[in-house]
N, C-alpha and C positions, 0 to 999 in steps of 0.2 A: 519763570526758571530760577531752581535754587540756588544759592550763595551756600557755600559749605566753606569753612575757616580751610587754613594750609594743614595739611597734615603729612607730618613729616614719618619718613619710614625708613628705620635702619637697617638692611640687610647686613646682619653679620656671619662671617665663615668666609671658606675660600668658593672660588666661584663653582658654583657645580651648575651642570646645562640642565637638569631636570626641572631647577627654579624658573627658566626663563622663561617660560608660558606664562606664569602668576607676575612675574615682574615686568613681562609687556603688558599684560594685560593693567597692573597698576602705575603702567609710564602712562596710558592713555588716558586714565583718568585727570581731568585738571587740577584740581586740588590736591593730589597726591604728589606729594616729592618723596623720591624713592631714589637713596644712597649704598650702593656698598662699599665696606669694610669688612677688611679681614678679623681687625682686634675693636674690641668695645674701646671708644677711647675713654681716656678720663675722666672728663665730663659729658655727660647726659642731657644738658639744656638742649631744650627747643626739639628734644627725639619725644615723637607721641608714641610710636610702637617698634618697637626691634622685633624682626625676622631672622628667627634660625632653623637648622634643619639639621636631621642626623640624630645620631643616639651619645656622642661621647662630646659632652661641652663640660671643659674643666673647672671645678671647683669655685673659682672666684669669679667665674663668668656668671655662672648660676646664683651664687650671692649675692652680684652686682644687678643682676637680671630678674631677681627674685625681690629687690629691695623699689627696681624702678616700678614693677607693678605695684605696690604695698605705697610708693608715691602717688598712684592713680592712675599711669600710664600703661599701656599694651605689651604683651607678648605674643606674639603667637609663632609658636614651634612646628614646623613641617617632620613628622616622622613618616619610616617607608614602614616595610615588612620586614628590614634588616636586625632590627631589634628595639627592643622597649625605648620608652620615650626616657627623657633625662629623670632620674626619681625624684626630686624637684614638682615635677607633677601628681605624684604621691599613685603613680603605677608601679604594682611590681609584678 
């Protein structure tokens, strides 16, 4: 069996029932630690990936998440067909 390092994923934003299938799947993976929060904490130390959804993210959150990616961490944004993803992704 391959041993994986722990992966800490921070689900950012309000509770969203549409994300429950993905959250349930991630929670079944032994090395994944999924935590849901409504707001980005002041310190992102120890966070490997941030999971966001929807099209409206405040500018300060997008800036903080962009900085997180530049530091070598991950940002997974789930978009639906209700609107374009945040402009930080370069889609117009």
